[in-house]
Backbone as numpy.savetxt, mean C-alpha at the origin, in Angstrom:
# Nx Ny Nz CAx CAy CAz Cx Cy Cz
33.71 -19.71 -47.98 32.50 -20.07 -47.27 31.47 -20.70 -48.19
31.44 -20.30 -49.44 30.39 -20.79 -50.33 30.67 -22.19 -50.84
31.98 -22.55 -51.00 32.27 -23.88 -51.57 31.94 -25.01 -50.62
31.90 -24.77 -49.33 31.58 -25.87 -48.41 30.08 -26.12 -48.33
29.28 -25.26 -48.93 27.83 -25.42 -48.86 27.24 -26.00 -50.14
28.07 -26.25 -51.15 27.54 -26.77 -52.42 27.17 -28.24 -52.27
26.23 -28.68 -53.07 25.77 -30.07 -53.03 26.56 -30.97 -53.98
27.14 -30.41 -55.01 27.88 -31.21 -55.98 29.38 -31.14 -55.72
30.04 -32.27 -55.81 31.48 -32.37 -55.59 32.18 -32.67 -56.93
33.45 -32.33 -57.01 34.24 -32.61 -58.23 34.91 -33.96 -58.10
34.72 -34.80 -59.09 35.37 -36.12 -59.15 36.34 -36.10 -60.34
37.60 -36.44 -60.12 38.57 -36.45 -61.24 38.26 -37.57 -62.23
38.79 -37.52 -63.47 38.47 -38.56 -64.47 38.98 -39.95 -64.10
40.07 -40.01 -63.33 40.64 -41.33 -62.99 40.11 -41.85 -61.65
39.00 -41.32 -61.16 38.45 -41.78 -59.90 37.78 -43.13 -60.10
38.13 -44.13 -59.25 37.56 -45.48 -59.30 37.02 -45.79 -57.90
35.71 -45.79 -57.73 35.17 -46.07 -56.39 35.41 -47.48 -55.91
35.68 -48.43 -56.79 35.91 -49.82 -56.35 37.21 -49.97 -55.60
38.13 -49.03 -55.79 39.40 -49.12 -55.09 39.28 -48.73 -53.62
38.13 -48.14 -53.26 37.94 -47.76 -51.87 37.55 -49.00 -51.09
38.34 -49.35 -50.11 38.12 -50.56 -49.32 37.55 -50.14 -47.96
36.46 -50.75 -47.61 35.85 -50.49 -46.32 36.38 -51.49 -45.31
36.80 -51.02 -44.18 37.29 -51.90 -43.13 36.71 -51.43 -41.80
36.57 -52.33 -40.89 36.01 -52.06 -39.57 37.13 -51.85 -38.57
37.01 -50.80 -37.80 38.00 -50.52 -36.79 37.73 -51.31 -35.53
38.63 -51.23 -34.59 38.43 -51.95 -33.32 37.27 -51.33 -32.54
36.50 -52.18 -31.95 35.38 -51.72 -31.16 35.88 -51.11 -29.84
35.25 -50.04 -29.41 35.69 -49.45 -28.14 35.33 -50.37 -26.99
36.30 -50.48 -26.10 36.08 -51.35 -24.95 35.16 -50.70 -23.91
35.24 -49.41 -23.74 34.44 -48.72 -22.75 33.11 -48.27 -23.34
32.39 -47.46 -22.62 31.12 -46.95 -23.12 31.34 -46.01 -24.31
30.36 -45.94 -25.13 30.45 -45.11 -26.32 30.41 -43.63 -25.93
31.32 -42.85 -26.54 31.43 -41.44 -26.24 31.10 -40.62 -27.48
30.65 -39.40 -27.23 30.39 -38.46 -28.32 30.79 -37.06 -27.87
31.23 -36.28 -28.84 31.69 -34.93 -28.55 30.50 -33.97 -28.57
30.39 -33.19 -27.53 29.30 -32.22 -27.41 29.90 -30.87 -27.02
29.11 -29.82 -27.24 29.49 -28.47 -26.84 28.60 -28.07 -25.67
29.21 -27.73 -24.55 28.41 -27.39 -23.37 29.06 -26.24 -22.60
28.33 -25.77 -21.61 28.84 -24.74 -20.70 28.99 -25.33 -19.31
29.93 -24.83 -18.56 30.16 -25.32 -17.20 28.91 -25.08 -16.37
28.34 -26.14 -15.78 27.09 -25.97 -15.04 27.26 -25.30 -13.68
28.47 -25.18 -13.17 28.72 -24.54 -11.88 30.16 -24.03 -11.89
30.44 -23.13 -10.99 31.81 -22.62 -10.86 32.65 -23.64 -10.09
33.89 -23.82 -10.52 34.75 -24.85 -9.93 36.18 -24.35 -9.89
37.01 -25.10 -9.14 38.43 -24.79 -9.00 39.24 -26.03 -9.34
40.20 -25.86 -10.24 41.04 -27.00 -10.65 41.96 -27.40 -9.50
42.05 -28.71 -9.25 42.90 -29.21 -8.17 44.36 -29.27 -8.55
44.68 -29.20 -9.84 46.06 -29.32 -10.29 46.77 -27.97 -10.27
46.14 -26.96 -10.83 46.79 -25.64 -10.94 46.07 -24.56 -10.14
44.89 -24.83 -9.61 44.16 -23.83 -8.84 43.42 -22.82 -9.69
43.23 -23.12 -10.97 42.51 -22.21 -11.85 41.01 -22.24 -11.52
40.41 -21.07 -11.49 38.97 -20.95 -11.25 38.24 -20.92 -12.60
37.27 -21.79 -12.73 36.45 -21.86 -13.95 35.04 -21.41 -13.57
34.62 -20.32 -14.17 33.33 -19.74 -13.79 32.19 -20.48 -14.48
31.04 -20.34 -13.92 29.84 -20.98 -14.47 29.46 -20.33 -15.80
29.18 -21.15 -16.79 28.76 -20.66 -18.09 29.87 -20.64 -19.13
31.09 -21.05 -18.76 32.18 -21.08 -19.74 32.00 -22.28 -20.67
32.23 -22.05 -21.94 31.97 -23.09 -22.95 33.18 -24.01 -23.12
32.84 -25.29 -23.33 33.86 -26.33 -23.51 33.40 -27.29 -24.60
34.41 -27.90 -25.26 34.17 -29.07 -26.10 34.38 -30.30 -25.22
33.29 -30.96 -24.87 33.36 -32.05 -23.89 33.01 -33.37 -24.55
33.41 -34.46 -23.86 33.04 -35.81 -24.27 31.95 -36.31 -23.32
30.93 -36.86 -23.91 29.77 -37.30 -23.15 29.64 -38.80 -23.29
29.31 -39.48 -22.16 29.14 -40.91 -22.17 28.13 -41.30 -21.10
27.56 -42.52 -21.27 26.66 -43.09 -20.26 27.50 -43.68 -19.13
27.16 -43.31 -17.92 27.90 -43.84 -16.78 27.41 -45.22 -16.35
26.31 -45.70 -16.91 25.77 -47.00 -16.54 24.90 -46.94 -15.29
24.72 -45.76 -14.70 23.88 -45.61 -13.53 22.55 -44.98 -13.94
21.54 -45.30 -13.13 20.19 -44.76 -13.39 19.55 -44.36 -12.07
18.68 -43.38 -12.15 17.89 -42.96 -11.01 16.43 -42.91 -11.45
15.66 -43.90 -10.96 14.26 -44.05 -11.40 14.15 -44.08 -12.92
14.97 -44.94 -13.49 14.99 -45.15 -14.95 15.43 -43.90 -15.72
16.13 -42.98 -15.05 16.70 -41.81 -15.70 18.20 -42.03 -15.80
18.73 -42.01 -17.01 20.15 -42.26 -17.21 20.99 -41.12 -16.67
22.13 -41.48 -16.10 23.08 -40.51 -15.57 24.26 -40.44 -16.53
24.58 -39.24 -17.01 25.65 -39.04 -17.99 26.87 -38.45 -17.30
28.04 -38.77 -17.91 29.32 -38.24 -17.42 29.92 -37.38 -18.53
30.55 -36.27 -18.12 31.16 -35.34 -19.07 32.62 -35.15 -18.71
33.46 -35.06 -19.78 34.90 -34.85 -19.62 35.26 -33.52 -20.26
35.93 -32.67 -19.49 36.42 -31.40 -20.02 37.87 -31.24 -19.60
38.53 -30.20 -20.17 39.94 -29.93 -19.86 40.05 -28.56 -19.20
40.99 -28.47 -18.25 41.23 -27.19 -17.60 41.77 -26.21 -18.62
41.37 -24.98 -18.55 41.80 -23.97 -19.52 43.24 -23.52 -19.30
43.83 -23.90 -18.18 45.21 -23.47 -17.89 46.22 -24.59 -18.00
45.93 -25.72 -17.33 46.89 -26.82 -17.32 46.43 -28.02 -18.14
45.24 -27.95 -18.73 44.69 -29.01 -19.58 44.52 -30.33 -18.86
44.41 -30.30 -17.54 44.12 -31.54 -16.82 42.65 -31.89 -16.97
42.36 -33.20 -16.91 41.00 -33.67 -17.16 40.11 -33.46 -15.92
38.90 -32.96 -16.19 37.89 -32.74 -15.15 36.63 -33.46 -15.57
36.04 -34.19 -14.65 34.81 -34.93 -14.95 33.73 -34.53 -13.95
32.50 -34.52 -14.46 31.33 -34.29 -13.60 30.15 -35.05 -14.19
29.18 -35.36 -13.34 28.02 -36.17 -13.73 26.72 -35.39 -13.47
25.69 -35.88 -14.13 24.36 -35.32 -13.87 23.82 -35.90 -12.56
22.97 -35.13 -11.89 22.37 -35.54 -10.61 20.86 -35.32 -10.70
20.12 -36.26 -11.28 18.67 -36.06 -11.43 17.91 -36.04 -10.10
18.49 -36.60 -9.04 17.81 -36.60 -7.76 17.66 -35.18 -7.22
18.74 -34.40 -7.31 18.72 -33.02 -6.83 18.57 -32.02 -7.96
18.32 -32.51 -9.18 18.19 -31.64 -10.35 19.40 -30.72 -10.49
20.59 -31.33 -10.46 21.83 -30.56 -10.49 22.92 -31.43 -11.09
24.18 -30.97 -10.97 25.36 -31.70 -11.43 26.27 -31.96 -10.24
27.06 -33.04 -10.33 27.98 -33.42 -9.27 29.39 -33.47 -9.83
30.31 -32.74 -9.17 31.71 -32.76 -9.59 32.35 -34.07 -9.12
32.99 -34.78 -10.06 33.47 -36.13 -9.76 34.98 -36.20 -9.59
35.75 -35.59 -10.48 37.21 -35.75 -10.43 37.87 -34.54 -11.10
39.04 -34.14 -10.58 39.84 -33.11 -11.22 39.57 -31.70 -10.73
38.48 -31.47 -10.04 38.14 -30.13 -9.57 37.20 -30.25 -8.39
37.06 -29.15 -7.67 36.10 -29.08 -6.57 35.13 -27.94 -6.85
33.96 -28.14 -6.40 32.92 -27.13 -6.62 33.07 -26.01 -5.60
32.90 -24.78 -6.05 32.96 -23.64 -5.14 31.75 -23.64 -4.21
31.89 -22.92 -3.11 30.83 -22.89 -2.10 29.59 -22.22 -2.67
28.47 -22.88 -2.51 27.19 -22.35 -2.92 26.22 -22.52 -1.77
25.76 -21.44 -1.13 24.96 -21.57 0.09 23.59 -22.17 -0.13
23.10 -22.15 -1.37 21.75 -22.67 -1.57 21.71 -24.20 -1.69
22.87 -24.84 -1.75 22.88 -26.29 -1.82 22.69 -26.88 -0.43
21.80 -27.85 -0.31 21.51 -28.51 0.97 22.27 -29.82 1.00
23.26 -29.92 1.90 24.11 -31.11 2.00 23.70 -32.01 3.15
22.55 -31.78 3.78 22.15 -32.62 4.91 21.82 -34.04 4.49
21.26 -34.19 3.27 20.81 -35.51 2.86 21.97 -36.47 2.62
23.20 -35.90 2.40 24.34 -36.79 2.15 24.80 -37.48 3.44
24.65 -36.79 4.56 25.17 -37.32 5.82 24.11 -38.00 6.68
22.84 -37.76 6.43 21.81 -38.31 7.29 21.37 -39.69 6.81
20.92 -40.49 7.76 20.45 -41.83 7.45 18.98 -41.78 7.07
18.45 -42.95 6.73 17.05 -43.03 6.33 16.13 -42.71 7.51
16.51 -43.18 8.69 15.69 -42.89 9.87 15.68 -41.40 10.19
16.86 -40.76 10.10 16.93 -39.32 10.34 16.13 -38.54 9.30
16.19 -39.03 8.08 15.44 -38.34 7.02 13.93 -38.42 7.29
13.46 -39.63 7.72 12.04 -39.78 8.02 11.63 -38.91 9.21
12.49 -38.86 10.22 12.19 -38.01 11.38 12.13 -36.54 10.98
13.05 -36.14 10.13 13.05 -34.74 9.69 11.79 -34.41 8.90
11.38 -35.32 8.01 10.16 -35.09 7.24 8.93 -35.03 8.14
8.90 -35.91 9.17 7.77 -35.90 10.11 7.71 -34.57 10.88
8.88 -34.09 11.33 8.92 -32.81 12.04 8.45 -31.67 11.15
8.87 -31.68 9.89 8.44 -30.64 8.96 6.93 -30.68 8.74
6.37 -31.90 8.67 4.93 -32.01 8.51 4.19 -31.48 9.74
4.72 -31.80 10.95 4.09 -31.30 12.17 4.17 -29.77 12.25
5.33 -29.23 11.89 5.47 -27.78 11.89 4.51 -27.13 10.91
4.40 -27.76 9.73 3.47 -27.20 8.75 2.03 -27.30 9.23
1.69 -28.40 9.97 0.34 -28.53 10.51 0.06 -27.45 11.55
1.03 -27.18 12.43 0.85 -26.12 13.41 0.73 -24.76 12.75
1.54 -24.55 11.72 1.45 -23.26 11.02 0.09 -23.11 10.35
-0.41 -24.19 9.77 -1.74 -24.14 9.15 -2.81 -23.85 10.19
-2.69 -24.49 11.38 -3.67 -24.26 12.44 -3.64 -22.80 12.91
-2.44 -22.25 13.09 -2.33 -20.85 13.51 -2.92 -19.92 12.46
-2.63 -20.21 11.20 -3.17 -19.37 10.13 -4.69 -19.45 10.09
-5.22 -20.66 10.28 -6.67 -20.83 10.29 -7.30 -20.09 11.46
-6.66 -20.13 12.64 -7.19 -19.41 13.81 -7.20 -17.90 13.57
-6.11 -17.39 13.01 -6.06 -15.95 12.71 -7.11 -15.55 11.69
-7.33 -16.40 10.69 -8.34 -16.09 9.68 -9.74 -16.06 10.29
-10.03 -17.04 11.17 -11.36 -17.06 11.80 -11.55 -15.85 12.71
-10.50 -15.45 13.44 -10.59 -14.27 14.29 -10.83 -13.02 13.46
-10.14 -12.90 12.34 -10.33 -11.75 11.47 -11.73 -11.72 10.89
-12.27 -12.88 10.53 -13.63 -12.94 10.01 -14.66 -12.53 11.06
-14.43 -12.95 12.32 -15.34 -12.55 13.39 -15.31 -11.03 13.60
-14.14 -10.43 13.56 -14.05 -8.98 13.71 -14.76 -8.27 12.58
-14.60 -8.77 11.37 -15.28 -8.15 10.22 -16.79 -8.28 10.36
-17.26 -9.46 10.83 -18.70 -9.65 11.00 -19.25 -8.71 12.08
-18.51 -8.53 13.19 -18.96 -7.60 14.24 -19.03 -6.17 13.71
-18.04 -5.77 12.93 -18.06 -4.41 12.37 -19.23 -4.23 11.42
-19.54 -5.25 10.62 -20.68 -5.16 9.71 -22.00 -5.07 10.48
-22.13 -5.86 11.56 -23.35 -5.78 12.38 -23.52 -4.39 12.99
-22.44 -3.81 13.46 -22.53 -2.47 14.03 -22.95 -1.44 12.98
-22.41 -1.57 11.77 -22.78 -0.65 10.69 -24.26 -0.81 10.34
-24.72 -2.07 10.27 -26.14 -2.30 9.94 -27.03 -1.70 11.04
-26.68 -1.89 12.31 -27.48 -1.32 13.40 -27.54 0.19 13.33
-26.39 0.83 13.05 -26.36 2.28 12.94 -27.22 2.76 11.77
-27.14 2.06 10.64 -27.95 2.46 9.48 -29.44 2.30 9.77
-29.82 1.20 10.46 -31.23 1.01 10.79 -31.72 2.10 11.75
-30.89 2.50 12.72 -31.28 3.56 13.65 -31.42 4.89 12.92
-30.55 5.15 11.97 -30.65 6.40 11.21 -31.88 6.41 10.30
-32.27 5.27 9.79 -33.45 5.22 8.91 -34.74 5.50 9.69
-34.79 5.17 10.99 -35.99 5.42 11.79 -36.18 6.89 12.11
-35.15 7.70 12.03 -35.26 9.12 12.34 -35.88 9.87 11.17
-36.77 10.85 11.53 -37.34 11.74 10.54 -36.50 13.02 10.47
-36.54 13.69 9.31 -35.75 14.91 9.17 -36.23 15.99 10.15
-37.57 16.08 10.36 -38.10 17.08 11.30 -37.62 16.79 12.72
-37.59 15.50 13.10 -37.11 15.15 14.43 -35.63 15.52 14.60
-34.89 15.29 13.56 -33.47 15.62 13.64 -33.27 17.12 13.81
-34.05 17.91 13.04 -33.95 19.36 13.17 -34.38 19.83 14.56
-35.46 19.25 15.07 -35.89 19.62 16.41 -34.82 19.29 17.45
-34.20 18.13 17.27 -33.15 17.74 18.21 -31.98 18.70 18.16
-31.64 19.12 16.94 -30.54 20.08 16.81 -30.90 21.43 17.40
-32.17 21.85 17.20 -32.57 23.15 17.72 -32.70 23.15 19.23
-32.96 22.00 19.80 -33.13 21.94 21.24 -31.81 22.08 21.98
-30.72 21.95 21.29 -29.41 22.04 21.94 -28.72 23.30 21.41
-28.96 24.49 22.03 -28.33 25.71 21.54 -26.85 25.77 21.88
-26.23 26.76 21.30 -24.81 26.95 21.52 -24.59 27.54 22.93
-23.58 27.09 23.67 -23.32 27.66 25.01 -23.05 29.16 24.96
-22.38 29.64 23.91 -22.12 31.08 23.81 -23.42 31.86 23.66
-24.35 31.31 22.88 -25.64 31.97 22.73 -26.42 31.98 24.04
-26.33 30.87 24.78 -27.00 30.83 26.09 -26.44 31.89 27.02
-25.13 32.05 27.05 -24.52 33.06 27.91 -24.94 34.47 27.49
-24.98 34.71 26.15 -25.40 36.02 25.66 -26.86 36.31 26.03
-27.72 35.32 25.86 -29.13 35.49 26.23 -29.28 35.76 27.73
-28.49 35.08 28.55 -28.57 35.29 30.00 -28.15 36.70 30.37
-27.07 37.18 29.72 -26.62 38.55 29.99 -27.66 39.58 29.56
-28.29 39.35 28.39 -29.33 40.28 27.95 -30.51 40.29 28.91
-30.89 39.13 29.39 -31.99 39.08 30.36 -31.62 39.81 31.65
-30.39 39.65 32.12 -29.97 40.36 33.33 -29.98 41.87 33.11
-29.48 42.31 31.91 -29.49 43.75 31.62 -30.92 44.28 31.56
-31.82 43.53 30.94 -33.22 43.97 30.85 -33.86 44.05 32.23
-33.53 43.09 33.09 -34.09 43.12 34.45 -33.56 44.30 35.25
-32.27 44.59 35.11 -31.71 45.75 35.80 -32.32 47.05 35.30
-32.54 47.16 33.96 -33.16 48.36 33.41 -34.60 48.50 33.89
-35.32 47.38 33.95 -36.70 47.44 34.42 -36.76 47.88 35.87
-35.86 47.38 36.70 -35.85 47.80 38.10 -35.45 49.26 38.25
-34.59 49.74 37.35 -34.13 51.13 37.45 -35.22 52.11 37.08
-36.12 51.79 36.17 -37.16 52.71 35.70 -38.52 52.43 36.33
-38.57 51.69 37.42 -39.82 51.45 38.13 -39.65 51.78 39.60
-40.76 52.21 40.15 -40.77 52.59 41.57 -41.05 51.38 42.42
-41.16 51.68 43.74 -41.45 50.58 44.65 -42.83 50.02 44.43
-43.80 50.90 43.95 -45.15 50.41 43.68 -45.26 49.79 42.29
-44.12 49.50 41.64 -44.08 48.87 40.32 -44.75 49.74 39.27
-44.44 51.07 39.32 -44.95 52.00 38.32 -43.79 52.47 37.46
-44.07 52.64 36.18 -43.04 52.99 35.22 -42.80 54.49 35.25
-41.54 54.93 35.30 -41.15 56.33 35.32 -40.59 56.69 33.96
-41.24 57.71 33.30 -40.79 58.13 31.98 -39.52 58.94 32.05
-39.51 59.95 32.96 -38.38 60.86 33.05 -38.22 61.29 34.49
-37.00 61.34 34.91 -36.70 61.74 36.27 -35.81 62.97 36.19
-36.30 64.12 36.77 -35.54 65.37 36.76 -35.32 65.78 38.21
-34.13 66.24 38.50 -33.83 66.66 39.87 -34.63 67.91 40.24
-34.96 68.03 41.49 -35.75 69.15 42.00 -34.94 70.43 41.95
-35.43 71.45 41.17 -34.78 72.75 41.10 -33.60 72.78 40.19
-33.39 71.81 39.33 -32.23 71.80 38.45 -32.38 72.81 37.35
-33.56 72.95 36.73 -33.79 73.91 35.66 -34.81 74.97 36.04
-35.16 75.12 37.33 -36.08 76.14 37.78 -37.54 75.76 37.68
-37.83 74.52 37.28 -39.21 74.06 37.17 -39.41 72.91 38.11
-40.65 72.66 38.43 -40.97 71.54 39.31 -40.89 70.22 38.56
-40.42 69.22 39.16 -40.34 67.91 38.48 -41.73 67.34 38.25
-41.93 66.59 37.18 -43.24 65.99 36.91 -43.58 64.99 37.96
-44.88 64.84 38.11 -45.34 63.88 39.09 -45.16 62.46 38.58
-45.21 61.52 39.50 -45.02 60.12 39.15 -46.20 59.64 38.31
-45.93 58.92 37.27 -46.97 58.39 36.41 -47.48 59.36 35.39
-46.95 60.65 35.38 -47.37 61.68 34.41 -46.36 61.73 33.31
-46.85 61.75 32.08 -45.98 61.76 30.92 -45.38 63.13 30.74
-44.09 63.22 30.49 -43.39 64.49 30.32 -43.76 65.11 29.00
-43.80 66.45 28.97 -44.17 67.19 27.76 -42.93 67.40 26.92
-42.93 66.88 25.71 -41.78 66.96 24.80 -42.14 67.93 23.69
-41.34 69.00 23.43 -41.66 69.99 22.39 -41.62 69.37 21.01
-42.44 69.92 20.08 -42.51 69.45 18.70 -42.24 70.60 17.76
-41.59 70.26 16.63 -41.25 71.28 15.64 -42.05 71.11 14.35
-43.18 70.42 14.37 -43.96 70.19 13.16 -44.57 71.50 12.63
-45.06 72.38 13.53 -45.68 73.63 13.08 -44.66 74.55 12.44
-43.45 74.64 12.96 -42.40 75.49 12.39 -42.03 75.03 10.99
-41.91 73.73 10.79 -41.58 73.20 9.46 -42.71 73.50 8.49
-43.99 73.37 8.92 -45.12 73.64 8.02 -45.18 75.10 7.63
-44.85 76.01 8.62 -44.88 77.45 8.33 -43.81 77.80 7.30
-42.65 77.23 7.37 -41.58 77.50 6.42 -41.93 77.00 5.04
-42.56 75.84 4.97 -42.99 75.33 3.66 -44.02 76.26 3.02
-44.96 76.78 3.81 -45.97 77.71 3.27 -45.33 78.98 2.76
-44.34 79.51 3.49 -43.64 80.69 3.04 -42.85 80.44 1.78
-42.26 79.32 1.64 -41.53 79.00 0.42 -42.44 78.87 -0.77
-43.60 78.30 -0.60 -44.55 78.17 -1.70 -45.05 79.53 -2.14
-45.26 80.38 -1.16 -45.73 81.72 -1.50 -44.68 82.50 -2.28
-43.44 82.35 -1.95 -42.37 83.06 -2.64 -41.93 82.36 -3.92
-42.47 81.23 -4.26 -42.09 80.50 -5.47 -40.84 79.68 -5.36
-40.46 79.36 -4.14 -39.26 78.54 -3.92 -39.70 77.09 -3.80
-39.20 76.28 -4.73 -39.57 74.87 -4.75 -38.56 73.99 -4.02
-37.53 74.64 -3.50 -36.51 73.85 -2.82 -37.07 73.27 -1.55
-36.75 72.08 -1.32 -37.24 71.39 -0.13 -36.46 71.88 1.08
-37.18 72.38 2.04 -36.54 72.92 3.23 -36.36 71.83 4.26
-35.19 71.89 4.87 -34.94 70.93 5.94 -35.52 71.43 7.22
-36.03 70.58 8.02 -36.60 71.04 9.29 -35.51 71.49 10.24
-35.88 72.44 11.06 -34.94 72.93 12.07 -34.99 72.03 13.28
-33.96 71.33 13.44 -33.90 70.38 14.52 -32.91 70.89 15.55
């Protein structure tokens, strides 16, 4: 590996450069070719042996100018050999479709993304197709514009509603809001208050006479051997204050500091 990279060569002592005769070979009749290293630009099938050549396989190919141009872009032709039967396969560049075209020796495998309509349609059909596409695109643009304007109107209406609500809330005072909340009590509380009022009214009617006089105590006649109190007279209730005071005095006299509980 190292000897092929050296810059100096060995010349024998009897080397005479004048003996080297330069001669011109025959000029090539066809276009000038050069050897290049390339990869298969598409998957193909050989027509001679049926061998499948996948895309990306490397070949030593011959490259030449085909003499054709597309908008001043040169079209090149490449020659390769089948890997099985060594038959010649040629393909050219296609600058119009930014691709390659299989020319001889093989057929290109099916590729769904390739559009083959332009090969079969005429110029008039092509113009009609382009016009239809432009009309369709114009209608699509119009529909998109209509949807955008409708969406903008909805957003504007929502913003106006939010602004109106915020302005209405700003006009309210905190005291007014509290008053409004207090003015609307809970239904359960209303029902409870109504029941309490009914109970109070029934109790008031039960403890008052027909002349609207309040009765403190009602005792049946002859139940305990005493006469019932008269209406409007307060009943006599016994008190135990004197008994408790007498016991405290007796405890103090005897020197008992314990607190006596009243006799109830």
